[in-house]
C-alpha positions as a Python dict, from the first residue, in 0.01 Angstrom:
ca = {
    (1, 'M'): (0, 0, 0),
    (2, 'A'): (118, 338, -95),
    (3, 'D'): (251, 541, 159),
    (4, 'P'): (21, 828, 245),
    (5, 'A'): (223, 1100, 303),
    (6, 'A'): (329, 1078, -49),
    (7, 'A'): (-1, 1219, -138),
    (8, 'V'): (78, 1533, 63),
    (9, 'P'): (253, 1780, -178),
    (10, 'A'): (589, 1910, -85),
    (11, 'R'): (593, 2258, 92),
    (12, 'P'): (901, 2433, 33),
    (13, 'A'): (1091, 2552, 333),
    (14, 'P'): (1042, 2933, 369),
    (15, 'T'): (1320, 3171, 253),
    (16, 'G'): (1613, 3211, 499),
    (17, 'H'): (1425, 2930, 686),
    (18, 'G'): (1728, 2883, 960),
    (19, 'R'): (1621, 3240, 1059),
    (20, 'V'): (1247, 3200, 1078),
    (21, 'L'): (1262, 2889, 1264),
    (22, 'A'): (1524, 3068, 1514),
    (23, 'A'): (1242, 3326, 1566),
    (24, 'L'): (975, 3078, 1669),
    (25, 'A'): (1173, 2885, 1846),
    (26, 'L'): (1269, 3202, 2054),
    (27, 'A'): (938, 3327, 2074),
    (28, 'Q'): (859, 2992, 2258),
    (29, 'F'): (1185, 3063, 2472),
    (30, 'V'): (1091, 3377, 2600),
    (31, 'C'): (759, 3273, 2664),
    (32, 'S'): (873, 2982, 2868),
    (33, 'F'): (1084, 3173, 3059),
    (34, 'A'): (847, 3419, 3176),
    (35, 'G'): (667, 3133, 3336),
    (36, 'S'): (930, 3008, 3529),
    (37, 'N'): (1201, 3268, 3596),
    (38, 'M'): (1010, 3416, 3862),
    (39, 'S'): (1049, 3176, 4081),
    (40, 'V'): (1374, 3229, 4192),
    (41, 'M'): (1276, 3615, 4215),
    (42, 'I'): (999, 3522, 4485),
    (43, 'N'): (1216, 3688, 4822),
    (44, 'D'): (1347, 4008, 4604),
    (45, 'I'): (1009, 4078, 4444),
    (46, 'S'): (826, 4045, 4765),
    (47, 'Q'): (1042, 4227, 4956),
    (48, 'D'): (1096, 4510, 4712),
    (49, 'L'): (724, 4536, 4659),
    (50, 'D'): (626, 4492, 4975),
    (51, 'T'): (408, 4189, 4919),
    (52, 'T'): (393, 3815, 4999),
    (53, 'V'): (534, 3470, 4879),
    (54, 'Q'): (182, 3417, 4792),
    (55, 'G'): (103, 3737, 4605),
    (56, 'V'): (384, 3665, 4380),
    (57, 'Q'): (257, 3288, 4294),
    (58, 'V'): (-90, 3432, 4217),
    (59, 'T'): (131, 3693, 3998),
    (60, 'I'): (289, 3365, 3796),
    (61, 'T'): (-40, 3163, 3814),
    (62, 'V'): (-257, 3427, 3647),
    (63, 'F'): (38, 3485, 3365),
    (64, 'L'): (12, 3140, 3296),
    (65, 'L'): (-401, 3169, 3323),
    (66, 'V'): (-473, 3439, 3100),
    (67, 'M'): (-201, 3227, 2852),
    (68, 'A'): (-453, 2939, 2845),
    (69, 'A'): (-728, 3100, 2869),
    (70, 'L'): (-708, 3318, 2550),
    (71, 'M'): (-507, 3051, 2350),
    (72, 'I'): (-785, 2938, 2180),
    (73, 'P'): (-918, 3262, 2063),
    (74, 'G'): (-572, 3318, 1949),
    (75, 'G'): (-504, 3045, 1721),
    (76, 'K'): (-873, 3144, 1546),
    (77, 'L'): (-750, 3519, 1507),
    (78, 'T'): (-467, 3375, 1283),
    (79, 'D'): (-747, 3276, 1014),
    (80, 'R'): (-882, 3603, 1016),
    (81, 'Y'): (-594, 3821, 1053),
    (82, 'G'): (-292, 3577, 935),
    (83, 'R'): (-10, 3402, 1150),
    (84, 'K'): (269, 3650, 1086),
    (85, 'R'): (26, 3989, 1179),
    (86, 'C'): (-50, 3775, 1511),
    (87, 'F'): (282, 3710, 1541),
    (88, 'L'): (412, 4059, 1562),
    (89, 'T'): (112, 4199, 1736),
    (90, 'G'): (175, 3960, 2044),
    (91, 'L'): (526, 4042, 1997),
    (92, 'V'): (458, 4408, 2055),
    (93, 'V'): (232, 4340, 2330),
    (94, 'Y'): (457, 4117, 2501),
    (95, 'A'): (739, 4357, 2527),
    (96, 'T'): (492, 4639, 2653),
    (97, 'G'): (437, 4415, 2936),
    (98, 'A'): (763, 4342, 2990),
    (99, 'L'): (893, 4682, 3029),
    (100, 'L'): (598, 4770, 3221),
    (101, 'S'): (657, 4492, 3462),
    (102, 'A'): (1040, 4608, 3484),
    (103, 'A'): (922, 4952, 3637),
    (104, 'A'): (626, 4823, 3849),
    (105, 'P'): (617, 5030, 4196),
    (106, 'G'): (408, 4771, 4355),
    (107, 'L'): (198, 4438, 4270),
    (108, 'G'): (-90, 4524, 4070),
    (109, 'V'): (112, 4682, 3788),
    (110, 'L'): (320, 4381, 3823),
    (111, 'I'): (12, 4170, 3741),
    (112, 'L'): (-98, 4426, 3476),
    (113, 'G'): (239, 4412, 3300),
    (114, 'N'): (375, 4044, 3350),
    (115, 'S'): (44, 3838, 3411),
    (116, 'I'): (-209, 3997, 3168),
    (117, 'L'): (-36, 4215, 2869),
    (118, 'E'): (251, 3943, 2871),
    (119, 'G'): (-24, 3657, 2880),
    (120, 'I'): (-226, 3839, 2614),
    (121, 'G'): (80, 3879, 2399),
    (122, 'T'): (179, 3478, 2421),
    (123, 'A'): (-222, 3414, 2381),
    (124, 'L'): (-135, 3614, 2012),
    (125, 'L'): (218, 3484, 1956),
    (126, 'I'): (218, 3103, 1997),
    (127, 'P'): (-67, 2969, 1817),
    (128, 'P'): (104, 3113, 1447),
    (129, 'V'): (471, 2909, 1574),
    (130, 'Y'): (303, 2581, 1577),
    (131, 'I'): (75, 2657, 1310),
    (132, 'L'): (401, 2785, 1088),
    (133, 'T'): (619, 2522, 1178),
    (134, 'T'): (356, 2248, 1058),
    (135, 'L'): (285, 2442, 762),
    (136, 'F'): (658, 2507, 674),
    (137, 'Y'): (770, 2108, 772),
    (138, 'P'): (500, 1879, 587),
    (139, 'D'): (676, 1552, 688),
    (140, 'V'): (703, 1425, 1004),
    (141, 'T'): (1107, 1373, 1029),
    (142, 'T'): (1187, 1746, 905),
    (143, 'R'): (879, 1834, 1124),
    (144, 'A'): (995, 1637, 1443),
    (145, 'R'): (1362, 1828, 1374),
    (146, 'A'): (1186, 2219, 1347),
    (147, 'F'): (948, 2107, 1674),
    (148, 'G'): (1268, 1980, 1836),
    (149, 'V'): (1425, 2307, 1832),
    (150, 'V'): (1083, 2467, 1914),
    (151, 'M'): (1055, 2262, 2170),
    (152, 'A'): (1413, 2240, 2316),
    (153, 'L'): (1409, 2612, 2348),
    (154, 'G'): (1038, 2621, 2525),
    (155, 'G'): (1196, 2354, 2785),
    (156, 'V'): (1496, 2535, 2804),
    (157, 'G'): (1340, 2859, 2874),
    (158, 'A'): (1140, 2683, 3143),
    (159, 'A'): (1379, 2467, 3309),
    (160, 'A'): (1678, 2725, 3283),
    (161, 'G'): (1469, 3027, 3347),
    (162, 'P'): (1553, 2989, 3739),
    (163, 'L'): (1921, 2990, 3616),
    (164, 'I'): (1919, 3277, 3402),
    (165, 'G'): (1655, 3485, 3637),
    (166, 'G'): (1878, 3430, 3925),
    (167, 'L'): (2194, 3531, 3747),
    (168, 'I'): (2009, 3857, 3599),
    (169, 'T'): (1875, 3925, 3942),
    (170, 'T'): (2189, 3886, 4168),
    (171, 'A'): (2431, 4046, 3917),
    (172, 'V'): (2147, 4368, 3864),
    (173, 'S'): (1790, 4326, 4024),
    (174, 'W'): (1490, 4133, 3930),
    (175, 'R'): (1348, 4405, 3730),
    (176, 'A'): (1642, 4357, 3463),
    (177, 'A'): (1500, 4005, 3403),
    (178, 'F'): (1178, 4188, 3215),
    (179, 'V'): (1434, 4397, 3015),
    (180, 'F'): (1620, 4071, 2908),
    (181, 'Q'): (1263, 3974, 2778),
    (182, 'A'): (1220, 4259, 2584),
    (183, 'L'): (1548, 4274, 2454),
    (184, 'V'): (1495, 3932, 2322),
    (185, 'I'): (1180, 4036, 2171),
    (186, 'A'): (1360, 4289, 1962),
    (187, 'V'): (1596, 4035, 1817),
    (188, 'I'): (1268, 3821, 1734),
    (189, 'V'): (1082, 4080, 1541),
    (190, 'L'): (1403, 4123, 1365),
    (191, 'L'): (1431, 3796, 1249),
    (192, 'S'): (1076, 3799, 1173),
    (193, 'R'): (1141, 3992, 867),
    (194, 'R'): (1175, 3667, 650),
    (195, 'I'): (859, 3510, 721),
    (196, 'D'): (625, 3473, 476),
    (197, 'D'): (245, 3335, 568),
    (198, 'P'): (180, 3036, 384),
    (199, 'L'): (-185, 3072, 379),
    (200, 'P'): (-349, 3410, 320),
    (201, 'P'): (-546, 3565, 572),
    (202, 'D'): (-926, 3576, 552),
    (203, 'P'): (-1114, 3864, 682),
    (204, 'T'): (-1437, 3751, 613),
    (205, 'R'): (-1427, 3465, 900),
    (206, 'S'): (-1643, 3539, 1208),
    (207, 'F'): (-1516, 3523, 1522),
    (208, 'D'): (-1742, 3390, 1822),
    (209, 'I'): (-1721, 3670, 2057),
    (210, 'T'): (-1961, 3473, 2279),
    (211, 'G'): (-1767, 3149, 2305),
    (212, 'A'): (-1432, 3347, 2364),
    (213, 'V'): (-1575, 3500, 2627),
    (214, 'L'): (-1761, 3208, 2812),
    (215, 'S'): (-1437, 2969, 2785),
    (216, 'A'): (-1190, 3233, 2942),
    (217, 'V'): (-1410, 3281, 3224),
    (218, 'G'): (-1481, 2923, 3291),
    (219, 'L'): (-1098, 2867, 3276),
    (220, 'V'): (-1037, 3141, 3496),
    (221, 'L'): (-1287, 3036, 3757),
    (222, 'V'): (-1123, 2671, 3749),
    (223, 'V'): (-800, 2769, 3838),
    (224, 'M'): (-874, 3037, 4074),
    (225, 'G'): (-1080, 2807, 4260),
    (226, 'I'): (-778, 2558, 4309),
    (227, 'L'): (-564, 2880, 4414),
    (228, 'A'): (-846, 2955, 4674),
    (229, 'A'): (-788, 2588, 4852),
    (230, 'D'): (-560, 2661, 5120),
    (231, 'D'): (-783, 2949, 5259),
    (232, 'N'): (-1128, 2837, 5213),
    (233, 'V'): (-1233, 2482, 5118),
    (234, 'W'): (-1603, 2615, 5036),
    (235, 'L'): (-1499, 2934, 4817),
    (236, 'T'): (-1300, 2649, 4623),
    (237, 'I'): (-1574, 2419, 4594),
    (238, 'A'): (-1800, 2744, 4488),
    (239, 'L'): (-1539, 2862, 4222),
    (240, 'L'): (-1482, 2523, 4063),
    (241, 'A'): (-1877, 2449, 4001),
    (242, 'L'): (-1894, 2779, 3873),
    (243, 'G'): (-1626, 2738, 3646),
    (244, 'I'): (-1725, 2397, 3520),
    (245, 'L'): (-2088, 2521, 3434),
    (246, 'V'): (-1968, 2819, 3277),
    (247, 'L'): (-1737, 2553, 3038),
    (248, 'W'): (-2048, 2356, 2998),
    (249, 'W'): (-2247, 2659, 2903),
    (250, 'F'): (-1940, 2694, 2631),
    (251, 'L'): (-1955, 2334, 2502),
    (252, 'R'): (-2356, 2368, 2454),
    (253, 'S'): (-2325, 2727, 2295),
    (254, 'A'): (-2043, 2558, 2061),
    (255, 'R'): (-2261, 2274, 1967),
    (256, 'A'): (-2538, 2504, 1863),
    (257, 'K'): (-2388, 2693, 1674),
    (258, 'E'): (-2263, 2405, 1486),
    (259, 'A'): (-2587, 2259, 1454),
    (260, 'S'): (-2712, 2589, 1282),
    (261, 'G'): (-2422, 2619, 1031),
    (262, 'R'): (-2220, 2876, 1204),
    (263, 'E'): (-1858, 2868, 1300),
    (264, 'P'): (-1806, 2844, 1674),
    (265, 'L'): (-1496, 2936, 1873),
    (266, 'L'): (-1387, 2566, 1871),
    (267, 'S'): (-1560, 2313, 1657),
    (268, 'L'): (-1642, 2028, 1870),
    (269, 'R'): (-1577, 1798, 1575),
    (270, 'L'): (-1188, 1844, 1667),
    (271, 'F'): (-1260, 1608, 1976),
    (272, 'R'): (-1380, 1335, 1771),
    (273, 'N'): (-1023, 1220, 1723),
    (274, 'R'): (-924, 948, 2003),
    (275, 'T'): (-563, 972, 1898),
    (276, 'S'): (-520, 1409, 1916),
    (277, 'N'): (-756, 1383, 2235),
    (278, 'L'): (-485, 1153, 2425),
    (279, 'G'): (-209, 1365, 2277),
    (280, 'L'): (-362, 1675, 2449),
    (281, 'V'): (-402, 1495, 2801),
    (282, 'T'): (16, 1401, 2780),
    (283, 'Q'): (82, 1785, 2643),
    (284, 'N'): (-104, 1895, 2978),
    (285, 'V'): (35, 1612, 3202),
    (286, 'Q'): (368, 1722, 3071),
    (287, 'W'): (349, 2109, 3105),
    (288, 'L'): (189, 2052, 3464),
    (289, 'L'): (496, 1830, 3591),
    (290, 'L'): (755, 2070, 3419),
    (291, 'M'): (610, 2384, 3598),
    (292, 'G'): (473, 2251, 3921),
    (293, 'T'): (850, 2096, 3980),
    (294, 'S'): (1008, 2430, 3848),
    (295, 'F'): (772, 2632, 4145),
    (296, 'T'): (759, 2369, 4437),
    (297, 'V'): (1152, 2309, 4400),
    (298, 'A'): (1254, 2666, 4360),
    (299, 'T'): (1004, 2791, 4627),
    (300, 'Y'): (1157, 2494, 4883),
    (301, 'L'): (1498, 2555, 4802),
    (302, 'Q'): (1454, 2965, 4857),
    (303, 'V'): (1210, 2952, 5159),
    (304, 'V'): (1287, 2637, 5327),
    (305, 'R'): (1664, 2576, 5252),
    (306, 'G'): (1762, 2961, 5256),
    (307, 'Y'): (1921, 2946, 4890),
    (308, 'D'): (1988, 3275, 4695),
    (309, 'A'): (1843, 3285, 4330),
    (310, 'V'): (2184, 3217, 4172),
    (311, 'E'): (2220, 2886, 4389),
    (312, 'T'): (1855, 2795, 4315),
    (313, 'G'): (1930, 2823, 3956),
    (314, 'V'): (2222, 2653, 3935),
    (315, 'V'): (2067, 2357, 4067),
    (316, 'F'): (1850, 2356, 3807),
    (317, 'T'): (2085, 2344, 3541),
    (318, 'A'): (2037, 1963, 3552),
    (319, 'A'): (1689, 1989, 3428),
    (320, 'T'): (1778, 2193, 3149),
    (321, 'L'): (2064, 1992, 3039),
    (322, 'G'): (1846, 1689, 3062),
    (323, 'L'): (1570, 1853, 2881),
    (324, 'L'): (1818, 2008, 2577),
    (325, 'A'): (1956, 1681, 2506),
    (326, 'S'): (1674, 1471, 2461),
    (327, 'S'): (1478, 1776, 2295),
    (328, 'L'): (1741, 1814, 2017),
    (329, 'S'): (1741, 1432, 1965),
    (330, 'A'): (1388, 1448, 1827),
    (331, 'E'): (1465, 1390, 1471),
    (332, 'R'): (1634, 1118, 1534),
    (333, 'L'): (1414, 962, 1797),
    (334, 'A'): (1127, 1043, 1553),
    (335, 'R'): (1274, 801, 1287),
    (336, 'R'): (1372, 510, 1514),
    (337, 'H'): (1058, 470, 1760),
    (338, 'P'): (709, 524, 1732),
    (339, 'Q'): (552, 845, 1903),
    (340, 'R'): (367, 617, 2172),
    (341, 'T'): (687, 485, 2311),
    (342, 'L'): (859, 811, 2316),
    (343, 'V'): (609, 970, 2525),
    (344, 'M'): (552, 634, 2766),
    (345, 'T'): (936, 637, 2827),
    (346, 'G'): (947, 1050, 2861),
    (347, 'F'): (668, 1000, 3167),
    (348, 'A'): (815, 682, 3305),
    (349, 'V'): (1164, 868, 3348),
    (350, 'S'): (993, 1183, 3438),
    (351, 'V'): (801, 1011, 3764),
    (352, 'A'): (1108, 794, 3852),
    (353, 'G'): (1274, 1163, 3858),
    (354, 'V'): (988, 1313, 4109),
    (355, 'V'): (1067, 1015, 4316),
    (356, 'V'): (1403, 1031, 4345),
    (357, 'L'): (1382, 1412, 4421),
    (358, 'I'): (1126, 1316, 4675),
    (359, 'T'): (1355, 1042, 4839),
    (360, 'L'): (1690, 1214, 4838),
    (361, 'A'): (1585, 1571, 4970),
    (362, 'G'): (1446, 1360, 5278),
    (363, 'S'): (1770, 1245, 5335),
    (364, 'L'): (2052, 1463, 5217),
    (365, 'S'): (2108, 1844, 5340),
    (366, 'T'): (2331, 1898, 5031),
    (367, 'A'): (2203, 2066, 4678),
    (368, 'W'): (2379, 1805, 4484),
    (369, 'A'): (2045, 1584, 4626),
    (370, 'F'): (1840, 1773, 4379),
    (371, 'V'): (2040, 1718, 4097),
    (372, 'P'): (1981, 1348, 3964),
    (373, 'G'): (1624, 1395, 4002),
    (374, 'L'): (1609, 1701, 3821),
    (375, 'L'): (1858, 1538, 3543),
    (376, 'L'): (1580, 1265, 3493),
    (377, 'I'): (1267, 1478, 3507),
    (378, 'G'): (1462, 1710, 3219),
    (379, 'L'): (1562, 1408, 3036),
    (380, 'G'): (1205, 1268, 3040),
    (381, 'L'): (1024, 1595, 2919),
    (382, 'G'): (1266, 1622, 2645),
    (383, 'V'): (1204, 1287, 2511),
    (384, 'M'): (821, 1360, 2479),
    (385, 'L'): (734, 1710, 2433),
    (386, 'T'): (780, 1706, 2054),
    (387, 'P'): (639, 1382, 1991),
    (388, 'S'): (328, 1488, 2178),
    (389, 'V'): (308, 1807, 1976),
    (390, 'N'): (353, 1618, 1689),
    (391, 'V'): (54, 1369, 1723),
    (392, 'V'): (-184, 1638, 1799),
    (393, 'Q'): (-72, 1889, 1482),
    (394, 'S'): (-41, 1613, 1254),
    (395, 'S'): (-412, 1455, 1320),
    (396, 'F'): (-529, 1754, 1142),
    (397, 'P'): (-537, 1898, 800),
    (398, 'E'): (-438, 2233, 699),
    (399, 'D'): (-753, 2412, 741),
    (400, 'R'): (-787, 2301, 1092),
    (401, 'Q'): (-462, 2405, 1210),
    (402, 'G'): (-536, 2748, 1340),
    (403, 'E'): (-783, 2594, 1590),
    (404, 'I'): (-607, 2295, 1671),
    (405, 'S'): (-285, 2510, 1763),
    (406, 'G'): (-502, 2691, 1957),
    (407, 'L'): (-680, 2431, 2149),
    (408, 'S'): (-328, 2248, 2165),
    (409, 'R'): (-163, 2540, 2356),
    (410, 'S'): (-437, 2639, 2562),
    (411, 'V'): (-453, 2286, 2705),
    (412, 'S'): (-43, 2282, 2751),
    (413, 'N'): (-63, 2632, 2971),
    (414, 'L'): (-338, 2534, 3116),
    (415, 'G'): (-137, 2228, 3245),
    (416, 'S'): (126, 2497, 3326),
    (417, 'S'): (-136, 2676, 3544),
    (418, 'F'): (-274, 2368, 3708),
    (419, 'G'): (96, 2267, 3813),
    (420, 'T'): (170, 2592, 3955),
    (421, 'A'): (-178, 2641, 4099),
    (422, 'I'): (-186, 2301, 4259),
    (423, 'A'): (179, 2202, 4373),
    (424, 'G'): (224, 2596, 4493),
    (425, 'T'): (-112, 2572, 4702),
    (426, 'I'): (3, 2263, 4900),
    (427, 'L'): (357, 2412, 4920),
    (428, 'V'): (221, 2765, 5065),
    (429, 'A'): (-1, 2632, 5282),
    (430, 'G'): (280, 2510, 5484),
    (431, 'L'): (675, 2542, 5387),
    (432, 'T'): (794, 2241, 5560),
    (433, 'K'): (922, 1908, 5422),
    (434, 'G'): (613, 1741, 5462),
    (435, 'A'): (453, 1991, 5215),
    (436, 'Y'): (741, 1975, 4988),
    (437, 'A'): (686, 1583, 4959),
    (438, 'A'): (320, 1613, 4936),
    (439, 'A'): (324, 1847, 4649),
    (440, 'M'): (569, 1648, 4464),
    (441, 'I'): (398, 1297, 4547),
    (442, 'T'): (66, 1474, 4389),
    (443, 'L'): (306, 1578, 4096),
    (444, 'A'): (407, 1206, 4065),
    (445, 'V'): (57, 1068, 4057),
    (446, 'I'): (-65, 1308, 3818),
    (447, 'G'): (230, 1204, 3596),
    (448, 'L'): (151, 853, 3620),
    (449, 'G'): (-224, 961, 3471),
    (450, 'G'): (-18, 1095, 3178),
    (451, 'L'): (158, 769, 3154),
    (452, 'V'): (-173, 575, 3115),
    (453, 'A'): (-285, 790, 2867),
    (454, 'A'): (23, 794, 2646),
    (455, 'A'): (-3, 403, 2683),
    (456, 'L'): (-375, 444, 2532),
    (457, 'L'): (-220, 607, 2214),
    (458, 'P'): (-245, 415, 1903),
    (459, 'R'): (43, 148, 1883),
    (460, 'E'): (107, 234, 1469),
    (461, 'A'): (114, 605, 1614),
    (462, 'G'): (446, 656, 1450),
    (463, 'P'): (642, 874, 1134),
    (464, 'R'): (394, 728, 888),
    (465, 'N'): (36, 690, 1082),
    (466, 'T'): (55, 1062, 1167),
    (467, 'E'): (101, 1179, 831),
    (468, 'A'): (-238, 996, 701),
    (469, 'S'): (-425, 1295, 804),
    (470, 'R'): (-262, 1536, 639),
    (471, 'A'): (-318, 1352, 270),
    (472, 'A'): (-707, 1352, 400),
    (473, 'P'): (-953, 1617, 189),
    (474, 'P'): (-976, 1950, 395),
    (475, 'T'): (-1279, 1913, 624),
    (476, 'T'): (-1536, 2112, 513),
    (477, 'R'): (-1649, 2398, 742),
    (478, 'P'): (-2005, 2448, 844),
}
């Protein structure tokens, strides 16, 4: 039988594709960096702005939440206004937020700049990163290489954020870390001049404002409910129930629009693909593990062990090296192993790393106790980040890339929000060794759930299988 991928017309790589890929990867880097580097600035920010550790945690979580809540609308806007235009607009909004954060006189302005503006900017610029990568690299091996670079820079941004942020905070101040982000954005804008949008924008496309509001409000309520767990359990229950109700309303509204022939914010037909659904679950849990571990370990090292920002960042170098090494091997791994195998292996190694972190931290007082576990977590995450993205993106044809990219990034960033909110809430409720172990055990259990989802992926979800959907005729829109 002929290879289905052969039916897909080859799309030439963009002119100056090295610069284009560098721009896309750097964009993922700076957004991931923003989500993790503040974990080593907790003491400095709280003292400078006269706030608390919990206040900084809320700032981090709201940033991740805004990304998750607006990523689906951001993905849909790329169809209407074009991928390059949304990408550049997001960069400008993000840089504005970074500079405002650098000059913040108090926690409120920091939340406006970092959590709101940087979150909105990220929601606009990240979907184009994944759409353009998918469209520019049509076969699974070259796409695996491209996604490997993007995910490697994203993973390094998240894992090395504590080290880079710690060095900048110690050498200059925590405010300089936001100036650093703005400078990286300037470099990305220069590199982005070579980007040519492979698909023309369609200004006539409708935009489901009601759906955008409902999805955002529902996600906000759910995560805020988790954040309230250490203060008021009844408030938590009320917020979670209300959030679920609003999300149910959103899904009902989307179903009604599809039935009447209108275009909803998110087509529920996307969820009819079992392979993609399982891939989305694995993406959510991967970023939950990464951000949950980053926040928990960084907070514990600073507040309980008394490490400064640089010392904390150096400890996280182990995770950075592990993630970078395995992510950059994505193309070779994709040629040799089914993606299901890679995702399962990644979860197994990552969960083992969490267990090692719990065991050694409880028995040793030296910083080296955290290195083996963080190294394993980095290796595990690097192995599975790229294949999970490839499974999801490759499950849909070109005309669905805007929707699935927004959904995929929303699910991943929601995982980041959950990781910081769940682990952070447990840890902040009682900064002791017991609380640290409880937070890490929770992450390990959730990681096992991700392993189960990966095991349910089709055994043939490998390089040839994932291209089959690319050869299928475009899905007709209602």
